[in-house]
N, C-alpha and C positions, 0 to 999 in steps of 0.2 A: 785641947786637940786630942787628948787621949780617948775621947769618945769614938773617934774615927780611926780604924786601924791603918788606913792609907789615904792618900790624897784622892784616889779614885772613889772611895766610899763617900768622901765629902762632896765630890762633884756630883755623884749620883743623888745624894741627899738634897743638894741645891737644885736638882732637876736640870743640870747642864749637859747631861749625856743623853744621846738618843735612845729611844726604846728599841728593843730587838724582839719582834714577834716572829718566830719561825714556826711554820706549821707545814708539814709535808715536804720539808726541804726548801720551802719558798719563804723568803723574807717578806713580811706583810707591811710593816710600818717602821719608819725611822724618825717619826716626829718626836719632838720634845714634849714631856709632860708639863702640865701647868705647874708653875713653881709657886713659892711663897710670895707674900705680898711685898717684901722689901729686899731680900738678898739678891734674887735673880735680876730684877730691874736695876738695882744699884751696880751690880757687876757688869751688866750690859752698858750702862752709862759710862762706867769707868773704862770699859773696853773701847768704846767709841772715842773717848778722850785719849787713850793710849795709842790708838792708831794714828792720831794726828801729830805725834811726837816724831820729829825727823830723826833718821838714822837710829832707830830703836829695833830691838829684836821683835817686839810685838807688832810693829808696823810691817816689817818684812814677812812675818808669819801670816799676817792678815792678807797681804797682797799675793803671797804664794798660794794660800788656800782659796782665795777669791777667784783666781784665774781658773781653778778647776771645779770648785763646788758652788760658787756664788757668794754674794756679800753676807747674806743672813747666816749661812753655816760658818763662814769665816769669822764673823764677829762672835758667835757662840764659842768657837775654838779659842779665840783670844780671851774671852771671859773665863773659860775653863783654865787657861794658862795662868791668868791672874790669881784665880782661886788656889791653884796648885802652888804658886809661889808663896801666897799668904799662908797656906797650910804649913809649908816647910819652914818659913820664917818664924811662925808662932811655935811650932813643935820643937825645932832645934835651936831657937834663939839666934839664928843667923840674920845677917842683913842682906838686903836685895843687891844683887850684882847684875848690872845691865851688860848683856853680851854684845850688843851693837847690831846694826842692821846687816853687816857683812857675815855674821855667824852662820846663817843658813845658806849663804852662797856656795860654800865649799861642799855642802852635802850633795847637791845635784849639778855640779859644774859640767860633768860630761854629758848629762842628759840635756841640759840647756844648750850646750854647743851642738849636739846632734840635732835637736829640734830646730835651731836657727839655721843650721847647714841645710837641712832638708827643705826648710821654707825658702831659702835662697835658690836651691835647685829647682823647686817648683816654679819660681819666678823666672827661671831661664838663665841663671848665673852659674858658672862653673867655678867653684870655690874649693881651695885646698887649705887645710889647717896646718899651721906651724906654731910651735911654742913661741912665746914672747921672747924678744931679744935675738931671734934668728930671722934675718932678712933674706929674701930670695930674689 
């Protein structure tokens, strides 16, 4: 792994990061480049298998990104996460530590609550939020 200075360099070498063509201040393309014959397809297959594991970090990451960007971009992000984890495991000699599906929930808790509250308001319901354990 000493050939790659960082995990980002490895992801770029594996063709799992999008291109960024900017000309005249306008982004032209975000497509992935064609990858090698074995690494990229293997990572994508591993990502699809990882998404099917219940209560896992990679599954929650996939569904979080899929809601905004679509399934294809989400599975590429999961494959890049798998490659990043493999890079750090091989470089540092550490073992894989599963964070769990609830790890990403704390990151955008307020944003999710605001989105659901505004959705209920659009449906015609008047809702007020109170912390758990407090009954009104």
